[in-house]
N, C-alpha and C positions, 0 to 999 in steps of 0.2 A: 095401234098400241100407244102411240104418243097422245091421241085424243083421249084415251081412257085414263091416263096419267094425269092429263090437265083437268079433267073432271073430278078426279079423285082428290086432287090438291085443292080445288075450289070447295069440295065438301068438307075437308078438314079445316080450312080457314074459316068457314061458316060456323063450324061447331066451336071453334076456339072463341070466336066473338061472342056467341051465345053464352058460354061458360063465364067469360069476364063479366058480362052484364048482369048474370045472375049473382055473381059475388058482390058486385056493387049494391045490388038491391038488398041483399042480406045485411050489409054493413049499415044501410040506412035504417033498418028496422030492428036491429039488435044491438045491445051494449056489451056483449060478452068479449069482444075482441077490440074494443075501443082503447086506444092508448091516450092518456090525458097528458098532453105536452106540458101543461103548467106543473103538474106533479113532478114529472121527470126532471124539469128544470130546477125546481125547488130542492130536490134530494141531491142533485149535482152540486148546486150552490152551497148547501150545508156541508157536504163532504169536503169541498175544497176549503171551507173555512176551518174545519177541525183539523185537518191534516196539515201541520206546519213543521217547518224544520226543527230539529231537536233544540237548537240554541235559542229558538223563539218561543218554545213551550213554557207553560207556567209549571212551576214545581210546587206541589202541596206538601207542607210539613205535617207528619203525623203527630198524634199526641204522646207517642212513646219517645222519650228523650234519650238520646245516646251520649253519654258523658263519659270521656276518658279521664280517669283519676289516677294521679300518682299516689303511691302508698301513704304518704303523709299530707295530701292536699286536703284542705277543709271542705267538707260537703256543704254547699250552699243550700240550706234547708228551705229558704224562701222560694226556691223555684219548684220545690216538690209539692204537689197538691194531689187531691183524691183522683184526678183524672190522668195523672202522669205516673210513669214508672221509670225509675233511674236504674241503669245497668252500668257495671264496670266490665268492659269487654276484654280488658287486658288479662284478667283472671277469671273471666266468666262468673262473676260473683253477682248475685241478686241481692241488692241492698234494701230495696223497698218493694212492697207488692208480693205477688205470688204467681206461680205458674198454674194455668188451668189444665187439669187432667181429667181422666175418666173418674166416674164416681167410685168404682171399685178400687182403683189405685189410691184415691183419697182416703177411703175407709181403711185400707190397709196401712197407710201412713198414720192415720189417727190411732189404730191399734198399736203400732209400734211405739208411738209417742206416749200412749197410756202406760206402756211398760216402763218408760223413763220416768213417769210421774210417780208410779208405784215405788220405784227405787228412791225417789226423792222424799219418801215418807210423808206424803200429805202436806208438803210445804205451803203455808198459807199464801205466800206470794206467787206461787206458781200453780194455782188451781186450774183445773181444766176449763172452767168457764171463762178464764182470762186469756185463753190461748186462741189467738185469731191473727194469722199472718196476713190476712186481707185488710187489716186496719193499718193504713199507711201512717197514721200519727202515733202509733203504739211505741215505735222505736226510734223516733226522730232524735231523741237525746241520749241513745244508748251507746253509740259509736263515734268516737272522735279520732279522725286520722290526722290531726294536725298537731304540730308543736306549738302553734299559737294558742296557747291555753286560755280558755275563757274562764276566768276565776269566778265569775257570777254563776255560770252554769254549774261549776264544780261545787260551789257552796250549796247550790239548790239540790244537788243529788246526794243521796244518802250514803252510798258506798262507791268507791272507785277501784277498778281492776286496772292495774298498770301492766301492759303486755310488751315485752322486749323480744322482737323477732327480726331476722334479716329478710327485708323485702327487696333488697338489692344485693348485688355481689354473687359470690360462688354458691351460697346456700339459699338463694332467694326462692327456688322452687319449693324447698321444704318449709321455709318461713310463710309463704303464701298459702300453702296447703293447710298449715296449722291455723292460720288466720281464717281461712274458709271454715274450718271446724268451729273456732270460737264465734264467728259471726252466725253460723247455723244455730248454735245453742242460744244466742241472744234472740234471733228471729223466731225461733220455735218456742223458747222457754224464758226468755228474757222478762226483766221487770223494769218499770220506769224508775225504780229506786236504785238501779245499778247502772254505772257508767264505765265504759271500757275505753282506755286510751292506749294508743299504739305508739311505740317508739321503734324506728328502724336502726338496727344494729349492723346492718350490712355495709353502711358507709362509714367513713371516718367520723368520729365524734370525740369530744373532749370530756373529761371527768366533771368539769363544772356544768356541762349540759346535763349530765346524770343527776347531779346534786340540785340543779334547778328544777328539773321536772318532778323530783321527789318532794321538793319544798312547796311547789305550786299545786300538785295534784293531791299530796298527802294520801298515797294509795293505802288501801286496807289489805290487799293481797297482790302478789306479783306472779304472773305467768311468763315462764321463760327465764333467761334467754336460751338460745340454741347451742352456742358453741362454748367450749371451756374458757376461752380467752374472755368472752363477754361475761360469763359468770364471775370470773375473778374480779372484773371492774366493778359489777353492780352488787355483788354479795355483801361488801362492807356496809353499804348504805341500808340494805335490808336488815342486816344484823343490828346496826345502830338504832334503828326504829322498831325492832322486834317485829318485822313484817314477814309472814310466811311466803316462801318461794317454791313454786312447782316448776322446776327447770326441765328443759327438754334435752339436756346433754346426756351423753352415755358414760361420762366420767364419774364413777361412783366415789372417787377419792375426794370429791368436793362436797359430799353429803355430810350433814350434821343435823342437830336438833333444829327443826323449823325450816329445813332446806332439803327438798326431795328431788330425786333424779328419776325421770320417766323413760330415759333412753335404755335400750338393751345393751348393757356394757359387755365388752370382751370377757371380763371376769366371770359374769353370770353365764355366758355361753360356754366357757371352758369348764366351769364347775359342773355343768349339766352333762356334757359328753364324757368327761373324765369320770364322773360318778357312775355313769352308765356302764362304762367299760370295766371299772372295777367291780361293779355289781355282777358282771358277766364273767369275771374270773381272769381277765387279761392282766398280764404281769410284765410283759416286755414292751417298752415304749420308745418310739423314735419321734422326736419333735423337730419338725422342719418349719421354719418361719423366716421371714425377711429380716435383714440386719438393720432394723430401725426401731423407733419407739414403740410402735404397735406390736412388733415381733417380740420385743423384750417383755412387754406387758403379758403377752400370751405365754411366753416361756416361764416367766416367774410364777404366774398363777398355776401353770400346769405342774411345775415341780412342787409348789406348795401343797397341791392336792395329793400328788403321788408319794411324797416323802412321808406322809402320815401312815403309809401302809408298809407291811413287812415284805421282804423278798421281791422288791420291784426293781426292775432293770431300766435305766433311763439313758438315752443317747440323744444328743441335740446337734442340729445343723442349722446355722444361720447363714443366709445367702444374701450377698450384696447385689446391687443392680449390675455391676460390672461382671459378677460371676454368673448372673442369669443370662446376660446378653452374650457371654462367651459360651457357646454350645459345647465345645470340646472340654472346657474346664467343668461346666456344669455336669456333663454326663460322667466325668471322672469322679467328681465329689459324690454323686448319688450312688455310683457303683460301690465305691468304698464304704459309704454309709450303710448299704444293705448287706454286703458280704461280711463286714466285720461283726455282724450279729451272730454270736456263737451260741446263744440260748436255743433250746428246742422249742420253746413256747411261741405260739403264734405272734408275729410281730404286729404291734398296733401303732400306726403312724398318725400323729396329729399334724395335719397340713393346714396352716393358717396364713392368710395373707389376702392381697386383692384378688379379684377375679382373674385377672391375666396372670398373676403368680400361680394360682391354682391350675389353670389350664396349661401352663407351661410345664409344671412339675409332674402332675399326676400321670400323663401318658409315658413319661420316662420311667417313673416308678414301676408301672406295669411292664415296660419293655425289659428293664434291667433287673427285674426281680429274680434273684438266683433260685434255680431249681423249682421255680414257681411256688415259693413258700406261700402259705396263707397270710394274707395282709389284710388287716381291718383299718380302713381309713377313717379318721375322725376329722370333722370340720366345724366350722362356725356357721352363722346364719347367712353368710355370703354364699354358701352352697345352695341356697334356696332361690336360685335363678335358672331360667331355661337352659343357658348355655352350659352350666355346669351339671344340672340334672341329667341333661341328654348326652353328656360325655361318657363314652363307653368305659373308660378306665375309672371312672368314679362309681361305677355300679356297685351296690353293696355298702356305700359310705354312709356315715351317721352324721347328722347335724341337728342342732337345737332349733326349735320353733316355738314362738309364743302362741298359746291357745287363747282364742278370744271368746268373749261371751256375747250373746245378742247380736251377732254380726249380721245375721239376715235381716233383722229389724233395722239395724243401722244403715246397711246398704240401701234399703228401700227408702229411708228418710233422706240420705245423702243423694241418691240418684234423683229423687223428686225435686230436690232443691237446686242442685248444681248441675245435674245431667252429665256427671262424669263418674269415675270410679273412686271409691274410698281407699285408703291405704293405712299403714301403720301411723303415719303422722296425723292424719285426719282423725284417727281413733284417739290417740293420746291428747290431741288438742280438744276434742269434744268432751272427753272425760275430765280434763283439768278444768274446763268451764263449769261443768256440773258440780264438781267438788268446790269450786269457788262460790258458786251460787248458794250451795248448802252452808258453807262456812259463813258467808255474809248474811244470809236471811235467817238462819237458825242457830247461828253461833256453835255449829257443830265442829268438834275437833277433827282436823285432817287425819290425825293418826287412827281415827275410827272409820275412816271412809274406804270405799272399795269402788273401783272404776266400773262403770256400766258396761262399756264395750271391750274393755281390756281385761277386767278381773283383777287389776292390780290392787294389792292391799298395803296401806300405808301404815308404817310403824312410827313410833314417837321419836326414834333416833335418826330419822331421815332415810331409813332403808325402805324400799318398796319391793315387796314380795310379788314376783311375777309368775304366772302359770306357764310352765315350760314343758314341752314334751320333746323327746329325742326321736327324730324321724329316720328311716332307713330308705335309701334310693334303690328302686327295683328296676327291672328291665323296662324299656320303653318310656323312660322318664317318669315312671310312676313312684309315688312315696307312700310310705305307711308308718304308723306309729309303732314303736317298740314297747309293748305292753308293760314290761318290767320298768320302764324308764319314763313313765308319764308323771307329770307334775311332781318332779323330783324336789323342786324347791318349795 
């Protein structure tokens, strides 16, 4: 047995030796499995050279320049050339160049812009063949964000638009949205004959600064300002020089000939909902407002509307902050307010104030409503937010809403340019620019103008007629128009 195993092992060893020899012979005659040492060493050497620590790697600067600009900082136009695109990332504003999109999107955008051109009535300075946002040099001198006024450039420009907006402070987000809209109009429809100069009203400034910028720029038209306080400061200089002003304030008490207000005023809102309620036959009114200036404006305007009618019952309740924060006192006042109504007519409650004021009062009105009387709640545009629309106690309430024109087209143009959502401030900013272009290029009277996106109509006495519809809040946060109350104004 042992002899057999020994012979068997010798046989296996002999076969292994033969196999190894055969492999070596194949290696000598074939190249398929040859490994070239020189190639492998080169590859390894190259890899070692390219893989370096992060702090030792070279950084390559792209041709796209990222430049952070303050609202009033001067744009250095010498650094802008055909190969560079300048962005302001703080407000996501495209100042030069254009975004590349799909051909279908570009065509839709051009179709939308054609609608704007039609509205401009074949303005010779805004013809379609001149429209090219890819031309980096087309708008180099159209926007000046600096108070360091270049007198030579102003003298060389034909017309100047002076814009007063808050780029800093509490209202900065509104001011920057309007500025985006004005810049959009310049980028898409602007002319080298028009220069736009911005002034920041968000920070402290002196009246002599206002006087200086008027003297140095000699504006032909003014857009802005945004707040009532700023209008009171700037208005005398505009009147002195007979310069038209398109303000963004909602204080219609400031309007007069040559001065218009594009804001949606509390008075206009109240006129709409009260007119709708009177048209529906409501005669018993309860007015609940905060005890402040806004509340008194609402109260006075409501009573002015109601007192013109016969057989109207009016009851009012002004609530201070202390009363609102004192729950027991607040519930007692609301109970007395509802119970003391002796008339058999359905009670119509006008509830106006801040969002928090509305959400604090409306559930208590529903809870303390005696005998579940029929109550029709009237509100202001503040009702048009998700928190209020989805509040169960607000179901069935009415509120005014501005009805816009060409909004689908404007959304497309805005989205393509800024890649964010348009809103009320972007629409009034865009329309104010178009009206200014028409006024400067064609000498068209502002009182004959109509906003392309807003549908606002401008009268000679400073009044702006706005298309308003009264909306009703239905279940699940849905809203619908009240047919009898569309376009009341």
